[in-house]
Biopython code that builds the backbone (N, CA, C, O; Angstrom):
import numpy as np
from Bio.PDB.StructureBuilder import StructureBuilder

atoms = [
    (1, "MET", "N", (-10.207, -9.502, 37.753)),
    (1, "MET", "CA", (-10.769, -10.887, 38.944)),
    (1, "MET", "C", (-10.315, -11.759, 37.885)),
    (1, "MET", "O", (-10.380, -11.662, 36.660)),
    (2, "SER", "N", (-9.756, -12.788, 38.794)),
    (2, "SER", "CA", (-8.826, -13.935, 38.529)),
    (2, "SER", "C", (-10.148, -15.122, 38.163)),
    (2, "SER", "O", (-11.203, -15.316, 38.766)),
    (3, "GLU", "N", (-9.520, -15.857, 36.795)),
    (3, "GLU", "CA", (-10.522, -17.001, 36.541)),
    (3, "GLU", "C", (-11.226, -17.722, 37.547)),
    (3, "GLU", "O", (-10.796, -17.581, 38.692)),
    (4, "SER", "N", (-12.278, -18.513, 37.365)),
    (4, "SER", "CA", (-12.585, -19.481, 38.461)),
    (4, "SER", "C", (-13.340, -20.362, 37.589)),
    (4, "SER", "O", (-13.696, -19.994, 36.470)),
    (5, "ARG", "N", (-13.620, -21.619, 38.103)),
    (5, "ARG", "CA", (-14.310, -22.908, 37.926)),
    (5, "ARG", "C", (-14.695, -23.195, 38.985)),
    (5, "ARG", "O", (-14.182, -23.015, 40.089)),
    (6, "SER", "N", (-16.163, -23.929, 38.523)),
    (6, "SER", "CA", (-16.859, -24.390, 39.455)),
    (6, "SER", "C", (-17.665, -26.008, 39.280)),
    (6, "SER", "O", (-17.615, -26.703, 38.265)),
    (7, "ILE", "N", (-18.249, -26.279, 40.315)),
    (7, "ILE", "CA", (-19.022, -27.748, 40.326)),
    (7, "ILE", "C", (-19.933, -27.420, 41.532)),
    (7, "ILE", "O", (-19.563, -26.878, 42.574)),
    (8, "ASP", "N", (-21.183, -27.833, 41.227)),
    (8, "ASP", "CA", (-22.262, -27.913, 41.834)),
    (8, "ASP", "C", (-22.379, -29.447, 42.239)),
    (8, "ASP", "O", (-22.450, -30.220, 41.283)),
    (9, "LEU", "N", (-22.410, -30.041, 43.600)),
    (9, "LEU", "CA", (-22.955, -31.207, 43.953)),
    (9, "LEU", "C", (-23.771, -31.584, 44.799)),
    (9, "LEU", "O", (-23.752, -32.480, 45.643)),
    (10, "HIS", "N", (-24.898, -30.407, 44.346)),
    (10, "HIS", "CA", (-25.896, -31.003, 44.883)),
    (10, "HIS", "C", (-26.752, -31.869, 44.128)),
    (10, "HIS", "O", (-26.671, -32.097, 42.921)),
    (11, "ASN", "N", (-27.518, -32.297, 44.885)),
    (11, "ASN", "CA", (-28.573, -33.891, 44.175)),
    (11, "ASN", "C", (-27.742, -35.314, 44.092)),
    (11, "ASN", "O", (-28.169, -36.430, 43.799)),
    (12, "CYS", "N", (-25.962, -34.755, 44.569)),
    (12, "CYS", "CA", (-25.582, -36.045, 44.579)),
    (12, "CYS", "C", (-25.808, -36.735, 46.129)),
    (12, "CYS", "O", (-26.303, -36.270, 47.156)),
    (13, "THR", "N", (-25.115, -38.273, 45.757)),
    (13, "THR", "CA", (-24.584, -38.859, 47.404)),
    (13, "THR", "C", (-23.346, -38.592, 47.801)),
    (13, "THR", "O", (-22.484, -38.452, 46.933)),
    (14, "VAL", "N", (-23.112, -38.507, 48.747)),
    (14, "VAL", "CA", (-21.720, -38.173, 49.407)),
    (14, "VAL", "C", (-20.453, -38.791, 48.668)),
    (14, "VAL", "O", (-19.358, -38.228, 48.664)),
    (15, "ASN", "N", (-20.868, -40.727, 47.671)),
    (15, "ASN", "CA", (-20.026, -40.942, 47.524)),
    (15, "ASN", "C", (-19.772, -40.329, 46.115)),
    (15, "ASN", "O", (-18.676, -39.964, 45.689)),
    (16, "GLU", "N", (-21.117, -40.268, 45.382)),
    (16, "GLU", "CA", (-21.167, -39.549, 44.280)),
    (16, "GLU", "C", (-20.099, -38.164, 44.006)),
    (16, "GLU", "O", (-19.450, -37.990, 42.974)),
    (17, "ALA", "N", (-20.110, -37.514, 44.868)),
    (17, "ALA", "CA", (-20.081, -36.272, 45.308)),
    (17, "ALA", "C", (-18.782, -36.138, 45.273)),
    (17, "ALA", "O", (-18.183, -35.257, 44.656)),
    (18, "ILE", "N", (-18.047, -37.447, 46.270)),
    (18, "ILE", "CA", (-16.167, -37.056, 46.276)),
    (18, "ILE", "C", (-15.922, -37.814, 44.701)),
    (18, "ILE", "O", (-14.823, -37.762, 44.148)),
    (19, "ARG", "N", (-16.847, -38.358, 44.225)),
    (19, "ARG", "CA", (-16.269, -38.951, 42.875)),
    (19, "ARG", "C", (-16.346, -38.103, 41.624)),
    (19, "ARG", "O", (-15.659, -38.380, 40.641)),
    (20, "GLU", "N", (-17.226, -37.011, 41.653)),
    (20, "GLU", "CA", (-17.418, -36.207, 40.718)),
    (20, "GLU", "C", (-16.449, -34.889, 40.900)),
    (20, "GLU", "O", (-16.126, -34.188, 39.941)),
    (21, "PHE", "N", (-16.076, -34.669, 42.096)),
    (21, "PHE", "CA", (-15.394, -33.873, 42.778)),
    (21, "PHE", "C", (-13.909, -34.000, 41.892)),
    (21, "PHE", "O", (-13.390, -33.155, 41.162)),
    (22, "VAL", "N", (-13.345, -35.657, 42.315)),
    (22, "VAL", "CA", (-12.089, -36.125, 41.589)),
    (22, "VAL", "C", (-11.915, -35.942, 40.225)),
    (22, "VAL", "O", (-10.776, -35.700, 39.827)),
    (23, "ARG", "N", (-12.870, -36.014, 39.402)),
    (23, "ARG", "CA", (-13.228, -36.235, 38.358)),
    (23, "ARG", "C", (-13.243, -34.765, 37.934)),
    (23, "ARG", "O", (-12.235, -34.602, 37.246)),
    (24, "PHE", "N", (-14.009, -33.487, 38.044)),
    (24, "PHE", "CA", (-13.732, -32.364, 37.759)),
    (24, "PHE", "C", (-12.301, -31.440, 38.240)),
    (24, "PHE", "O", (-12.130, -30.264, 37.918)),
    (25, "TYR", "N", (-11.465, -32.150, 38.967)),
    (25, "TYR", "CA", (-10.225, -31.449, 39.777)),
    (25, "TYR", "C", (-9.543, -32.075, 38.552)),
    (25, "TYR", "O", (-9.103, -31.330, 37.676)),
    (26, "ASN", "N", (-9.425, -33.529, 38.439)),
    (26, "ASN", "CA", (-8.709, -33.826, 37.798)),
    (26, "ASN", "C", (-8.513, -33.506, 36.050)),
    (26, "ASN", "O", (-7.424, -33.452, 35.478)),
    (27, "THR", "N", (-9.682, -33.344, 35.493)),
    (27, "THR", "CA", (-9.894, -32.386, 34.546)),
    (27, "THR", "C", (-9.423, -31.160, 34.362)),
    (27, "THR", "O", (-9.061, -30.766, 33.253)),
    (28, "CYS", "N", (-9.376, -30.326, 35.601)),
    (28, "CYS", "CA", (-8.793, -29.070, 35.550)),
    (28, "CYS", "C", (-7.102, -29.356, 35.568)),
    (28, "CYS", "O", (-6.314, -28.916, 34.730)),
    (29, "VAL", "N", (-6.810, -30.079, 36.567)),
    (29, "VAL", "CA", (-5.057, -30.262, 36.649)),
    (29, "VAL", "C", (-4.674, -30.617, 35.157)),
    (29, "VAL", "O", (-3.748, -30.018, 34.610)),
    (30, "CYS", "N", (-5.287, -31.449, 34.601)),
    (30, "CYS", "CA", (-4.653, -31.924, 33.642)),
    (30, "CYS", "C", (-5.028, -31.162, 32.373)),
    (30, "CYS", "O", (-4.254, -31.159, 31.416)),
    (31, "SER", "N", (-6.072, -30.585, 32.342)),
    (31, "SER", "CA", (-5.799, -29.326, 31.201)),
    (31, "SER", "C", (-5.169, -27.864, 31.540)),
    (31, "SER", "O", (-5.405, -26.816, 30.938)),
    (32, "GLY", "N", (-4.372, -28.044, 32.573)),
    (32, "GLY", "CA", (-3.090, -27.073, 33.070)),
    (32, "GLY", "C", (-3.720, -25.720, 34.044)),
    (32, "GLY", "O", (-3.055, -24.870, 34.636)),
    (33, "TYR", "N", (-4.977, -25.834, 33.984)),
    (33, "TYR", "CA", (-5.651, -24.939, 34.762)),
    (33, "TYR", "C", (-4.905, -24.762, 36.291)),
    (33, "TYR", "O", (-4.588, -25.713, 37.005)),
    (34, "HIS", "N", (-4.719, -23.457, 36.591)),
    (34, "HIS", "CA", (-4.428, -23.473, 37.914)),
    (34, "HIS", "C", (-5.316, -22.309, 38.726)),
    (34, "HIS", "O", (-5.001, -21.928, 39.854)),
    (35, "GLY", "N", (-6.604, -21.742, 37.902)),
    (35, "GLY", "CA", (-7.399, -20.639, 38.755)),
    (35, "GLY", "C", (-8.151, -21.410, 40.231)),
    (35, "GLY", "O", (-7.999, -22.540, 40.694)),
    (36, "ARG", "N", (-8.751, -20.584, 40.554)),
    (36, "ARG", "CA", (-9.955, -20.601, 41.549)),
    (36, "ARG", "C", (-11.055, -22.269, 41.127)),
    (36, "ARG", "O", (-11.399, -22.578, 39.986)),
    (37, "LEU", "N", (-11.292, -22.843, 42.046)),
    (37, "LEU", "CA", (-11.656, -24.050, 41.970)),
    (37, "LEU", "C", (-12.716, -23.608, 42.916)),
    (37, "LEU", "O", (-12.273, -23.224, 43.999)),
    (38, "GLU", "N", (-14.216, -23.562, 42.750)),
    (38, "GLU", "CA", (-15.456, -23.085, 43.860)),
    (38, "GLU", "C", (-16.242, -24.623, 43.736)),
    (38, "GLU", "O", (-16.860, -24.884, 42.703)),
    (39, "VAL", "N", (-16.166, -25.653, 44.912)),
    (39, "VAL", "CA", (-16.842, -26.280, 45.007)),
    (39, "VAL", "C", (-18.161, -26.242, 46.004)),
    (39, "VAL", "O", (-18.039, -26.305, 47.228)),
    (40, "ILE", "N", (-19.857, -26.096, 45.115)),
    (40, "ILE", "CA", (-20.469, -26.004, 45.444)),
    (40, "ILE", "C", (-21.401, -27.302, 45.938)),
    (40, "ILE", "O", (-21.853, -28.094, 45.111)),
    (41, "HIS", "N", (-21.649, -27.438, 47.416)),
    (41, "HIS", "CA", (-21.767, -28.782, 48.198)),
    (41, "HIS", "C", (-23.338, -28.093, 48.908)),
    (41, "HIS", "O", (-24.329, -28.818, 48.986)),
    (42, "GLY", "N", (-23.360, -27.003, 49.263)),
    (42, "GLY", "CA", (-24.691, -26.925, 50.508)),
    (42, "GLY", "C", (-24.088, -26.652, 51.457)),
    (42, "GLY", "O", (-22.869, -26.481, 51.453)),
    (43, "TYR", "N", (-25.021, -26.532, 52.727)),
    (43, "TYR", "CA", (-24.667, -26.360, 53.730)),
    (43, "TYR", "C", (-25.397, -27.055, 54.491)),
    (43, "TYR", "O", (-25.532, -26.860, 55.699)),
    (44, "GLY", "N", (-25.972, -27.999, 53.781)),
    (44, "GLY", "CA", (-26.890, -28.664, 55.175)),
    (44, "GLY", "C", (-28.409, -28.412, 56.044)),
    (44, "GLY", "O", (-28.492, -27.628, 56.990)),
    (45, "SER", "N", (-29.334, -29.069, 55.629)),
    (45, "SER", "CA", (-30.088, -28.819, 56.458)),
    (45, "SER", "C", (-30.323, -28.984, 57.662)),
    (45, "SER", "O", (-31.322, -28.372, 58.040)),
    (46, "SER", "N", (-29.748, -29.631, 58.508)),
    (46, "SER", "CA", (-29.768, -29.591, 59.295)),
    (46, "SER", "C", (-29.167, -28.498, 60.270)),
    (46, "SER", "O", (-29.562, -28.538, 61.435)),
    (47, "GLY", "N", (-28.286, -27.563, 59.923)),
    (47, "GLY", "CA", (-27.300, -26.430, 60.268)),
    (47, "GLY", "C", (-26.001, -26.662, 60.743)),
    (47, "GLY", "O", (-25.131, -25.792, 60.704)),
    (48, "SER", "N", (-25.812, -27.859, 61.215)),
    (48, "SER", "CA", (-24.455, -28.332, 61.839)),
    (48, "SER", "C", (-23.412, -28.746, 60.076)),
    (48, "SER", "O", (-22.272, -29.212, 60.054)),
    (49, "GLY", "N", (-23.978, -28.509, 59.250)),
    (49, "GLY", "CA", (-23.195, -29.143, 58.100)),
    (49, "GLY", "C", (-23.755, -30.428, 57.310)),
    (49, "GLY", "O", (-24.174, -31.366, 57.989)),
    (50, "GLY", "N", (-23.785, -30.525, 55.747)),
    (50, "GLY", "CA", (-24.012, -31.457, 55.031)),
    (50, "GLY", "C", (-23.114, -32.338, 55.152)),
    (50, "GLY", "O", (-21.932, -32.113, 55.414)),
    (51, "GLY", "N", (-23.689, -33.551, 54.943)),
    (51, "GLY", "CA", (-22.790, -34.820, 54.671)),
    (51, "GLY", "C", (-21.574, -34.699, 53.476)),
    (51, "GLY", "O", (-20.460, -35.216, 53.565)),
    (52, "ILE", "N", (-22.159, -33.752, 52.153)),
    (52, "ILE", "CA", (-21.257, -33.647, 51.349)),
    (52, "ILE", "C", (-20.271, -33.013, 51.762)),
    (52, "ILE", "O", (-19.153, -33.529, 51.765)),
    (53, "LYS", "N", (-20.536, -31.551, 52.267)),
    (53, "LYS", "CA", (-19.594, -30.520, 52.851)),
    (53, "LYS", "C", (-18.299, -31.365, 53.585)),
    (53, "LYS", "O", (-17.151, -31.443, 53.148)),
    (54, "GLN", "N", (-18.830, -31.953, 54.800)),
    (54, "GLN", "CA", (-18.259, -32.591, 55.809)),
    (54, "GLN", "C", (-17.016, -33.835, 55.094)),
    (54, "GLN", "O", (-15.806, -33.926, 55.300)),
    (55, "GLU", "N", (-17.834, -34.573, 54.310)),
    (55, "GLU", "CA", (-16.872, -35.576, 53.819)),
    (55, "GLU", "C", (-15.963, -35.286, 52.665)),
    (55, "GLU", "O", (-15.110, -36.081, 52.269)),
    (56, "LEU", "N", (-16.171, -34.194, 52.185)),
    (56, "LEU", "CA", (-15.100, -33.246, 51.257)),
    (56, "LEU", "C", (-14.310, -32.598, 52.034)),
    (56, "LEU", "O", (-13.118, -32.823, 51.827)),
    (57, "ARG", "N", (-14.507, -32.012, 52.699)),
    (57, "ARG", "CA", (-13.388, -31.619, 53.774)),
    (57, "ARG", "C", (-12.329, -32.414, 54.363)),
    (57, "ARG", "O", (-11.146, -32.109, 54.517)),
    (58, "SER", "N", (-13.031, -33.641, 54.714)),
    (58, "SER", "CA", (-12.244, -34.676, 55.248)),
    (58, "SER", "C", (-11.526, -35.260, 54.128)),
    (58, "SER", "O", (-10.347, -35.597, 54.238)),
    (59, "TYR", "N", (-12.256, -35.405, 52.954)),
    (59, "TYR", "CA", (-11.664, -36.019, 52.136)),
    (59, "TYR", "C", (-10.016, -34.938, 51.673)),
    (59, "TYR", "O", (-9.003, -35.517, 51.282)),
    (60, "LEU", "N", (-10.070, -33.463, 51.817)),
    (60, "LEU", "CA", (-9.256, -32.743, 51.042)),
    (60, "LEU", "C", (-8.343, -32.813, 52.182)),
    (60, "LEU", "O", (-7.206, -32.853, 51.712)),
    (61, "LYS", "N", (-8.294, -32.855, 53.783)),
    (61, "LYS", "CA", (-7.560, -32.600, 54.675)),
    (61, "LYS", "C", (-6.675, -33.975, 54.602)),
    (61, "LYS", "O", (-5.448, -33.872, 54.610)),
    (62, "ALA", "N", (-7.534, -35.758, 54.505)),
    (62, "ALA", "CA", (-6.756, -36.366, 54.458)),
    (62, "ALA", "C", (-5.853, -36.617, 53.344)),
    (62, "ALA", "O", (-4.774, -37.176, 53.544)),
    (63, "HIS", "N", (-6.279, -36.182, 51.992)),
    (63, "HIS", "CA", (-4.874, -35.961, 51.010)),
    (63, "HIS", "C", (-4.241, -34.610, 50.746)),
    (63, "HIS", "O", (-3.966, -34.430, 49.559)),
    (64, "GLU", "N", (-3.949, -33.631, 51.562)),
    (64, "GLU", "CA", (-3.383, -32.561, 51.215)),
    (64, "GLU", "C", (-2.371, -32.555, 50.926)),
    (64, "GLU", "O", (-1.748, -31.539, 50.619)),
    (65, "ASP", "N", (-1.878, -33.819, 50.946)),
    (65, "ASP", "CA", (-0.367, -33.639, 50.009)),
    (65, "ASP", "C", (-0.628, -33.276, 48.550)),
    (65, "ASP", "O", (0.073, -32.438, 47.984)),
    (66, "THR", "N", (-1.726, -33.962, 47.884)),
    (66, "THR", "CA", (-2.308, -33.678, 46.677)),
    (66, "THR", "C", (-3.136, -32.303, 46.463)),
    (66, "THR", "O", (-2.931, -31.429, 45.621)),
    (67, "PHE", "N", (-4.219, -32.366, 47.559)),
    (67, "PHE", "CA", (-5.154, -30.681, 46.881)),
    (67, "PHE", "C", (-4.665, -29.717, 47.772)),
    (67, "PHE", "O", (-5.556, -28.884, 47.938)),
    (68, "GLY", "N", (-3.450, -29.383, 48.562)),
    (68, "GLY", "CA", (-2.940, -28.291, 49.422)),
    (68, "GLY", "C", (-3.732, -27.843, 50.131)),
    (68, "GLY", "O", (-4.684, -28.572, 50.408)),
    (69, "ALA", "N", (-3.675, -26.384, 50.757)),
    (69, "ALA", "CA", (-4.842, -25.782, 51.455)),
    (69, "ALA", "C", (-6.066, -25.432, 50.732)),
    (69, "ALA", "O", (-5.866, -25.134, 49.555)),
    (70, "PHE", "N", (-7.653, -25.379, 51.249)),
    (70, "PHE", "CA", (-8.625, -25.181, 50.987)),
    (70, "PHE", "C", (-9.023, -23.801, 51.931)),
    (70, "PHE", "O", (-8.447, -23.390, 52.938)),
    (71, "LEU", "N", (-10.204, -23.249, 51.236)),
    (71, "LEU", "CA", (-10.718, -22.346, 52.183)),
    (71, "LEU", "C", (-12.186, -22.760, 52.359)),
    (71, "LEU", "O", (-13.023, -22.987, 51.485)),
    (72, "ALA", "N", (-12.308, -22.808, 53.767)),
    (72, "ALA", "CA", (-13.996, -23.135, 53.896)),
    (72, "ALA", "C", (-14.569, -21.887, 53.592)),
    (72, "ALA", "O", (-13.977, -20.834, 53.829)),
    (73, "GLY", "N", (-15.671, -21.942, 53.090)),
    (73, "GLY", "CA", (-16.659, -20.679, 52.656)),
    (73, "GLY", "C", (-17.187, -20.071, 53.451)),
    (73, "GLY", "O", (-17.879, -19.115, 53.101)),
    (74, "GLU", "N", (-17.011, -20.503, 55.177)),
    (74, "GLU", "CA", (-17.589, -19.828, 55.931)),
    (74, "GLU", "C", (-16.775, -18.484, 56.490)),
    (74, "GLU", "O", (-17.186, -17.659, 57.306)),
    (75, "SER", "N", (-15.614, -18.518, 55.863)),
    (75, "SER", "CA", (-14.990, -17.674, 56.141)),
    (75, "SER", "C", (-15.077, -16.224, 54.682)),
    (75, "SER", "O", (-14.605, -15.098, 54.526)),
    (76, "LEU", "N", (-15.739, -16.924, 54.112)),
    (76, "LEU", "CA", (-16.448, -15.733, 52.862)),
    (76, "LEU", "C", (-17.769, -15.579, 53.165)),
    (76, "LEU", "O", (-18.323, -14.857, 52.336)),
    (77, "ARG", "N", (-18.537, -16.000, 54.084)),
    (77, "ARG", "CA", (-19.916, -15.854, 54.755)),
    (77, "ARG", "C", (-20.571, -17.033, 53.754)),
    (77, "ARG", "O", (-21.752, -16.801, 53.498)),
    (78, "ASN", "N", (-20.184, -17.915, 53.309)),
    (78, "ASN", "CA", (-20.920, -18.867, 52.896)),
    (78, "ASN", "C", (-20.658, -20.617, 52.914)),
    (78, "ASN", "O", (-20.249, -21.444, 52.099)),
    (79, "PRO", "N", (-21.042, -20.635, 54.026)),
    (79, "PRO", "CA", (-20.600, -22.107, 54.322)),
    (79, "PRO", "C", (-21.275, -23.048, 53.535)),
    (79, "PRO", "O", (-21.318, -24.145, 54.092)),
    (80, "GLY", "N", (-21.918, -23.003, 52.235)),
    (80, "GLY", "CA", (-22.190, -23.941, 51.177)),
    (80, "GLY", "C", (-21.021, -24.008, 50.401)),
    (80, "GLY", "O", (-21.257, -25.001, 49.713)),
    (81, "VAL", "N", (-20.030, -23.643, 50.099)),
    (81, "VAL", "CA", (-18.992, -23.635, 49.500)),
    (81, "VAL", "C", (-17.645, -24.138, 49.997)),
    (81, "VAL", "O", (-17.324, -24.051, 51.182)),
    (82, "THR", "N", (-16.865, -24.667, 49.054)),
    (82, "THR", "CA", (-15.315, -24.880, 49.405)),
    (82, "THR", "C", (-14.494, -24.028, 48.392)),
    (82, "THR", "O", (-15.150, -23.891, 47.360)),
    (83, "ILE", "N", (-13.569, -23.556, 48.348)),
    (83, "ILE", "CA", (-12.710, -23.080, 47.519)),
    (83, "ILE", "C", (-11.251, -23.836, 47.704)),
    (83, "ILE", "O", (-10.722, -24.095, 48.784)),
    (84, "LEU", "N", (-10.776, -24.101, 46.503)),
    (84, "LEU", "CA", (-9.216, -24.405, 46.498)),
    (84, "LEU", "C", (-8.880, -23.966, 44.923)),
    (84, "LEU", "O", (-9.661, -23.731, 44.001)),
    (85, "TYR", "N", (-7.442, -23.943, 44.965)),
    (85, "TYR", "CA", (-6.406, -23.978, 43.946)),
    (85, "TYR", "C", (-5.818, -25.023, 43.628)),
    (85, "TYR", "O", (-5.045, -25.467, 44.476)),
    (86, "PRO", "N", (-5.921, -25.577, 42.681)),
    (86, "PRO", "CA", (-5.647, -26.982, 41.699)),
    (86, "PRO", "C", (-3.931, -27.343, 41.752)),
    (86, "PRO", "O", (-3.159, -26.480, 41.336)),
    (87, "GLY", "N", (-3.483, -28.421, 42.187)),
    (87, "GLY", "CA", (-2.150, -28.407, 41.907)),
    (87, "GLY", "C", (-1.395, -28.754, 40.537)),
    (87, "GLY", "O", (-1.878, -28.412, 39.458)),
    (88, "ASP", "N", (-0.080, -29.510, 40.646)),
    (88, "ASP", "CA", (0.242, -29.975, 39.718)),
    (88, "ASP", "C", (-0.368, -31.593, 39.431)),
    (88, "ASP", "O", (-0.530, -32.076, 38.311)),
    (89, "THR", "N", (-0.628, -32.218, 40.624)),
    (89, "THR", "CA", (-0.851, -33.519, 40.635)),
    (89, "THR", "C", (-2.167, -34.111, 40.304)),
    (89, "THR", "O", (-3.042, -33.827, 41.121)),
    (90, "PRO", "N", (-2.558, -34.916, 39.244)),
    (90, "PRO", "CA", (-3.727, -35.467, 39.572)),
    (90, "PRO", "C", (-4.164, -36.176, 40.974)),
    (90, "PRO", "O", (-3.357, -36.298, 41.896)),
    (91, "ALA", "N", (-5.532, -36.639, 41.055)),
    (91, "ALA", "CA", (-5.644, -36.925, 42.454)),
    (91, "ALA", "C", (-5.900, -38.267, 42.157)),
    (91, "ALA", "O", (-6.265, -38.503, 41.005)),
    (92, "ALA", "N", (-5.770, -39.375, 43.092)),
    (92, "ALA", "CA", (-6.128, -41.086, 42.595)),
    (92, "ALA", "C", (-7.645, -41.246, 42.805)),
    (92, "ALA", "O", (-8.229, -40.898, 43.831)),
    (93, "MET", "N", (-8.192, -41.781, 41.784)),
    (93, "MET", "CA", (-9.753, -41.638, 41.960)),
    (93, "MET", "C", (-10.007, -42.575, 43.042)),
    (93, "MET", "O", (-9.190, -43.491, 43.144)),
    (94, "PRO", "N", (-11.312, -42.523, 44.167)),
    (94, "PRO", "CA", (-11.512, -43.275, 45.239)),
    (94, "PRO", "C", (-11.926, -44.551, 44.501)),
    (94, "PRO", "O", (-12.588, -44.528, 43.464)),
    (95, "LEU", "N", (-11.590, -45.414, 44.968)),
    (95, "LEU", "CA", (-11.863, -46.896, 44.947)),
    (95, "LEU", "C", (-13.432, -47.174, 44.220)),
    (95, "LEU", "O", (-14.263, -46.628, 44.946)),
    (96, "GLY", "N", (-13.956, -47.696, 43.290)),
    (96, "GLY", "CA", (-14.630, -48.219, 42.335)),
    (96, "GLY", "C", (-15.544, -46.991, 42.051)),
    (96, "GLY", "O", (-16.773, -47.062, 42.042)),
    (97, "ALA", "N", (-14.808, -45.826, 41.814)),
    (97, "ALA", "CA", (-15.424, -44.473, 41.027)),
    (97, "ALA", "C", (-15.257, -44.367, 39.474)),
    (97, "ALA", "O", (-15.082, -43.368, 38.776)),
    (98, "GLY", "N", (-15.372, -45.832, 39.100)),
    (98, "GLY", "CA", (-15.171, -45.848, 37.681)),
    (98, "GLY", "C", (-13.861, -45.660, 36.810)),
    (98, "GLY", "O", (-12.842, -46.319, 37.018)),
    (99, "ALA", "N", (-13.964, -44.812, 35.929)),
    (99, "ALA", "CA", (-12.742, -44.555, 34.866)),
    (99, "ALA", "C", (-11.568, -44.517, 35.786)),
    (99, "ALA", "O", (-11.585, -43.995, 36.901)),
    (100, "ASP", "N", (-10.459, -45.159, 35.186)),
    (100, "ASP", "CA", (-9.075, -44.962, 36.623)),
    (100, "ASP", "C", (-8.330, -43.502, 35.468)),
    (100, "ASP", "O", (-8.477, -42.892, 34.409)),
    (101, "LEU", "N", (-7.489, -43.640, 36.722)),
    (101, "LEU", "CA", (-6.541, -41.956, 36.417)),
    (101, "LEU", "C", (-5.692, -42.268, 34.972)),
    (101, "LEU", "O", (-5.776, -41.537, 33.986)),
    (102, "ASN", "N", (-4.998, -43.292, 35.032)),
    (102, "ASN", "CA", (-4.080, -43.535, 33.553)),
    (102, "ASN", "C", (-5.009, -43.295, 32.621)),
    (102, "ASN", "O", (-4.921, -42.195, 32.075)),
    (103, "SER", "N", (-5.736, -43.890, 32.336)),
    (103, "SER", "CA", (-6.967, -43.263, 31.097)),
    (103, "SER", "C", (-7.115, -42.159, 31.133)),
    (103, "SER", "O", (-7.035, -41.761, 29.971)),
    (104, "LEU", "N", (-7.403, -40.860, 32.197)),
    (104, "LEU", "CA", (-7.649, -39.755, 32.128)),
    (104, "LEU", "C", (-6.305, -39.199, 31.700)),
    (104, "LEU", "O", (-6.350, -38.390, 30.773)),
    (105, "ARG", "N", (-5.121, -39.488, 32.208)),
    (105, "ARG", "CA", (-3.596, -38.765, 31.964)),
    (105, "ARG", "C", (-3.624, -39.040, 30.475)),
    (105, "ARG", "O", (-3.976, -38.198, 29.649)),
    (106, "ASN", "N", (-3.180, -40.439, 30.143)),
    (106, "ASN", "CA", (-3.498, -41.137, 28.723)),
    (106, "ASN", "C", (-4.135, -40.151, 27.674)),
    (106, "ASN", "O", (-3.438, -39.540, 26.864)),
    (107, "SER", "N", (-5.574, -40.030, 27.744)),
    (107, "SER", "CA", (-6.331, -38.838, 27.086)),
    (107, "SER", "C", (-6.090, -37.560, 27.177)),
    (107, "SER", "O", (-6.073, -36.921, 26.125)),
    (108, "MET", "N", (-5.860, -36.913, 28.365)),
    (108, "MET", "CA", (-4.960, -35.657, 28.269)),
    (108, "MET", "C", (-4.229, -35.305, 27.578)),
    (108, "MET", "O", (-4.240, -34.186, 27.064)),
    (109, "ARG", "N", (-3.204, -36.388, 27.343)),
    (109, "ARG", "CA", (-1.625, -36.050, 26.584)),
    (109, "ARG", "C", (-2.194, -36.395, 24.929)),
    (109, "ARG", "O", (-1.497, -36.058, 23.972)),
    (110, "ASN", "N", (-3.179, -36.914, 24.787)),
    (110, "ASN", "CA", (-3.428, -37.479, 23.640)),
    (110, "ASN", "C", (-4.180, -35.879, 23.101)),
    (110, "ASN", "O", (-4.010, -35.308, 22.024)),
    (111, "LYS", "N", (-4.811, -35.565, 23.971)),
    (111, "LYS", "CA", (-5.389, -33.977, 23.155)),
    (111, "LYS", "C", (-4.482, -33.230, 23.001)),
    (111, "LYS", "O", (-4.713, -32.586, 21.977)),
    (112, "ARG", "N", (-3.136, -32.806, 23.643)),
    (112, "ARG", "CA", (-2.459, -32.025, 23.950)),
    (112, "ARG", "C", (-1.060, -32.357, 22.595)),
    (112, "ARG", "O", (-0.028, -31.763, 22.282)),
    (113, "ARG", "N", (-1.692, -33.488, 22.161)),
    (113, "ARG", "CA", (-0.292, -33.691, 20.463)),
    (113, "ARG", "C", (-0.883, -33.035, 19.493)),
    (113, "ARG", "O", (-0.351, -32.957, 18.386)),
]
sb = StructureBuilder()
sb.init_structure("model")
sb.init_model(0)
sb.init_chain("A")
sb.init_seg("    ")
for serial, (resi, resn, name, xyz) in enumerate(atoms, 1):
    if name == "N":
        sb.init_residue(resn, " ", resi, " ")
    sb.init_atom(name, np.array(xyz, "f"), 0.0, 1.0, " ", f" {name:<3s}", serial, name[0])
structure = sb.get_structure()
């Protein structure tokens, strides 16, 4: 079985969830991790998909050059997750998200030395 890492975005607002996902993704990329990432976002109480799920997948599609393809959990019979494999490039932090990407890259470089 392949290695997997996950993040649970329940109890976040949509904006917080996107920022937390990007932080998680960048931490994985900068540490050299290339295994499966499981993003747990829930399926939404309305039955049509929760806000985090919809926004996360829209964000992934809009930044496909960074994130590549992803697998919607519906194909795994779990609409509350999204699966992806990180590439080699960290993602740009959404505006107003706090720590900037250059600080993260420098921090990870210093840890490797």
